[in-house]
N, C-alpha and C positions, 0 to 999 in steps of 0.2 A: 517304473517309478519316475516321476518328473524330476528334472534337474533341480528345481527349486525346493525339493524336499529331500534330496539325497544326503545333504549335509547332516540330517538328523541321525544318520548312522554313526556320526562322530560327536554327538552331543555330549558335553561333560557330564559324567555320571553323578558328580556331586551337586549338579544344578538341575537335576531332573524335575524337582518340584519347585523351581524358582517361580516367583510371581509373574503373571502374564506380561506385565509392562517391562520386565527385564529379561524376557525369554527370547528376545531377538534384537539384533543391533539397531534396527530402525525404530522400534516401538517408542522408547523414551524420547528420542529426538523428535519424532513426529507428534508426540503429545505436547512437548514444550514449545517447539518452533512456532506453531500458529499463534500462540498467545504472545510470544516474544515479538514476533513480527507486528502483530496488531498493536501492542503497547508502544513499541518503538516508533512505528510509522505514524501512528495517531499523534503522539507527542510532537513529532517532527512537523506534521501538517499544521497543527495548531500554532506551534512556535514560528515556523517560517511563513505560513500563509497569513497569519494575523499579527505577525511581529510581536508576539507575546513572549517575554523572556522567562520561560519555564524550564529550560534545559541548562544545567550547570556546566557548560563547556566553553572554553576559550575559543575553540574553532568548531562551530556547529556543523560546517560543511564536511570537514574531515571525519567527524563522528558519524554523520549520516551515511557517507559513502563507505567508510570502513566497516561499519556494522552490517550493512546490507551485503557486502562482499565477504569479509572474513568472519563476521558473526553468523549471519544466516547461511552464506554460501558454504563455509567450512563445516557448519553444523549439518547441512544436507549432504555434503561429501562424506563426512564421517559416518552418517547413517547408511549411505550407499556402500561404502567400503566394508563396514562391519557386516552388512547383509550379503554383499556380493562375493567376498573372498571365499567363504566356505562353499559357495555354489560353484564358483569358477575353478577352484583348485581342490580336487578330491582329496580327502584326508585332513583338510583344515578343520581345526576345532573352533566352533563358534565362540565368540566372546559374549558371555551372558552373566546374569546374576551380579555379584558384588563387583567383579572386574568391570562390567559394563557401567555400573553405577559410578564407579570412580572416574571413568572417562567422561560421563555426563557432568559430574561435579567439576572436573577440570575445565570443560567447555564453559560452564556457567561462571566459574571464577574468572575466565577470560573476559566474559561479557561484563561482569560487575566491575572488574578492575579497569576496563576501558572507560566505562561510564564515570568512574571515580578517578581517572588519571590525573586530573588537575589537583586533586586532593592528596592522593597517595604517591604521586610521582610516576613518571613515564616508565621507569625501569621495572617496577613491580608488574605493571600491565604488560610490558614487553615479555617478562618471564612467563606469565601464565598463558599468554596468547601463543608465543612461540613454542611453549611446551606442548600445547595441544597439537600444533602442526607437526612438530618433530615426532610426537607419539604416533600420529597417523602414518608418517613415513616409516617408523620402526615396525608398525603392524604389517605394512605391505611389503617391506623390504625382502624378507626371506622368501615369500611365495612369488612375488611379482618380479622384483629386480633380479633375483638369482635364478629365475626360471630359465632353463636353457633355451626354450622356444621363444622367450620374450613375448608371450601372447598378449599380455596386458601392461607391458612396461610403459607404454605411452602415458597412461594415467599416473603411474608412479613418478615418472620424470617431470610431468607437469606439476604435480603437487610439490616436488622439490623446488622447481623453478618459482612457483608462487610463494613458497616459504622464504626463498632468498629475497624476493621483491618485498615481502611483508617485513623482513628484517631491515631492508633498506628504508622502508617507510618510517619505521620507528627511529632509526638512526638519523633520518632527515628531520623528524619532529624534534629530536633531542639536539639537533644542530651539530651532530658529530660529523655528518657529511653535509656539504652546502652546495654541491654542483647542480642539484635539482630540488625543487620544492616538494613537499609531501604529496600534493595533489597529483604530480606527474606519476608517482609510483602507483597511486590508486587508479588512475586512468589506464595505465598499462595492465594493472591487475584485472580490470574489467574485461579486456580482451583475453587474458589468460583463463579467467573463469568461464568465458564463453566457450573456449576450447574444451574445458572440462565438461561443460554441459553437452557438447556435441559428442565427446568420447563416451560419456555415460549414456546418452540417448541411443547411440549405436548399439550398445549391449542390451539396454532395456527393451528396445523395440524388436530386436531379433528374437528374444525370448517370448514376447507377447504375440508377435505376428506369426511365428511358427506354431505357437499353441493354437491360434485361430485357424491356421492352415490344416493342422492335424484334426481339429474338431470338424472342419468343413470337408475333410477327406479330399483335399486338393492334392494334385500329384507333385507339384513343384515347390520345394522348400524355399523359404525366403533367406537369401544370403546378401549381406551388404557388400557393396563394391568398395574395397579399401581406397582405391585411387580417388574416388569422389570425396571421401572424408579427408584423406591426406592433403588433397589440393586445397580444400576449404581451410583446414587447420594451418597449412603453410601460409596461405594468404592472410589469415587473421593474425598470426604471429608476426608476419612481415609488417603489416599495418601497425600493430601495437608497438613494436620496437622502433619503427621509423617515426611514429608520432611522438614517442618518448624523447627522441633526440632532435627532431626538427619538425617544423610546421610550414609546409609550402604546398604548392599545387600538385606535387608528386603524390601526396596522400589522397588527392581526389581520385586519381587513376587506380591507386591501390584499393580504395574503398569500393570502386566499381568492380575490381577483380574479386574482392571478398563477396560482393553481392552475387556475381555470376556463379562463383564456385560453390557457395553455400546453397543457392537456389537449385543448382544442378543435383544436389543430394536427393531432392524430391524424385528424381528420375529412378531412384532405387525402387520405388513403389510400383513402377510400371512393369508389368509382366506380359511378355509377348503373347502367351496363349491363354491367359486368365486374368481378368480385371477384378476378380471377386474381392481381393484384399482392399481395394479402393473403397469398398462399402463399409469397412471396419471403422467405427468412430474414432478409435485411437490412432489409426493410420492418418486420418484427416487431422487430428489434433497434432500429431508429430509434424505433419506437413505445414500446418499453420505456424508452429513454433519456428521452423526453419525459415519460413517466409518472413516472419517478424525480425529475426536476426539478420537476414539478408537486407531487409528494408532499412534497418538501423545503420548498417554500413553504407548502403546507398546514400542515405541522408548525410552521413559524415563525408562521403566522397563529394557530394554536391556542395557542401559547405567549403571544403578545402579547395575546390576548383573555382570558387568565386560566386556561387549562387546565394541568393538571399534566403538562407534557411537558418534555423536556430540551432547552434551547436549543442546547447544544453538539452534541447528536446531530442536531438539525435542520440545523446548518451542515455537519456531516459528510455528511449525505445529499446536499447540494449539492456538497461538495468531492470526496468519494469517488465518488458516483454520477454527479453532473452533470459536473464538470470531468474526473475520472478516466475516467468512461465516455465522455464526448465525445471526449477525446484518443485513447483506445484504439480507438474505433470509426472515427474519422477515419484513424488509422494503418492499420487493416485495409483499408478501402476504397481509400485512396490507394495503398497498397503493391500491392494486386492490380491495380488499373486502370493505374497508371503503371509497371508492369513488364510490361505487355502481356498480362495474364491476366484471366480472368473471375472476379469475386468468388464465393467459395463458402464454405460453412460446414461445416468438418470437425470431427472430435473435438477437435483442439487448440484451435480457436477456441471451441468450446463450453466447454472446460475453462478457458480464460483468462477468459471472461465469467462463468462460475460462480465463479471465484476472486475476481473483482472484487465480485460480489454478496455472497459470503461475507465479504469484508473489511468491507463495509458493515454486514452483520448483526452481526458480532462487535463492531464498534465501538459499535453501539447497545446491545449487551448488557454492555459493559465496566463501566458504572457500577453495574450490579446484581450481576454475577458476579465482579468482581475485576479488578485491574489487569493480570493476565496476558492478559486479552482484548485489551488495547491492543497487546501484542506480537504476538499471533496475528493480529489484524486487519492489522497492518503487514506481517507476513510474507505473508499472503494477497494483499495489494495488490501487494507486490513480485513474488510468483509470477506474477501476471497478466502483467506486463511481461516477465518472464524467459521465459515460455512464448512470448510474441510474438517475442522475439529469436530463439530457437532454431527456431521455426516458419518465420520469414521471412528469416533472415540470408542464406540462399542466393539469395533473390530480390534482396536489397539489394546483394550483393557481386558479382553476375554480370549479364550483359547481359539485356536484355528478352527475353521468350519469343518475341516477334515479330521478333527480329533487330535492332531499333533500340536505340541507346544514345547514343553520340556519334560513334563511329567508323563507324557504319553509313551513312555518307553520302559523297558525292563532290560537292564544291561545295555547291549548294543542292538537289541531287536526292537523294531517298531511295533507299537500296539496301535491298531487301527488300520484303516485301508488308505493307501495312497494311490490315487488314480493316475 
């Protein structure tokens, strides 16, 4: 029995016949996120690119950054946690059905309240947004934080840290604290979310690559080298907190350190006796994501050391390529694996990835070729997620290909074959 299916042994008996879109933690998030991203980023592109006042926000920049990080980012992290915890910790009961629906509603209330913050006030928005973050911490606390082996505690501690910074952002907007402006907390959060992407990527790729190795009947299992990931994470955190407190040429060298440390993770895919895994399209996709993140910090390093590079473009490399790329890649792998299918790379997946890369290129050209590039970049980013939705909506709205879902059970015995 595959690890990705073992948790069905503990599926809640009362939710055996739950609707497919509520039968697994990632399903409702991945059905809603593409449209939320598309609407949000399209409105942003039109408003910012063509200076059309269509968004009712006193600070449109804060809204744009916050929603991409804490709106989209935390939505993806929530989907990952609700899907991964039953798999990573044997005996965990999956959250499905009405409980899952309530979590989705809370996340949506956070989005609506932030959009309406100028109308309803900051504290209502703070309440709903922090409530979702705290709920995620509560869900993972017992299994992750109290785990004697501390196997996945880094994810839990990072979410706690991000929630603290999220709270500081709201307090800064409310002028309860004044030693930093709200943007500083958002830029720090960008680095923290990049760390979460790397932590999640490490777990996602191990499952996928070892499945490929087993299928190809290769002898050597794929094991990630913790020191490579830990060094990259340490450098990213050091850069993020140093940038939060001061801006000088030291950040240039720290940016170079992040570039080298993150790029070094790609060496994990090099196997001394067998290069077969390098032919796997998702190994190549993982490697491209790591390269983009590395390049983003290299660009930041060049800026702080005095080179004539655009600071905003550097942040967008991390935002569009790092956060956006990490989210869409996680969505691809999770959707394939947790609907009982083998990940593959077809023309639609190639198109959505190219659309994401095109969005990044267009955004970097915007300052040189005119503001219309902002709108085109936003539309290309939105297109990436729309392609995902139409490619995978059938997977998300129907039962697993292997016959499992929620109703494919009697008591605690699985009905159907798990390969």
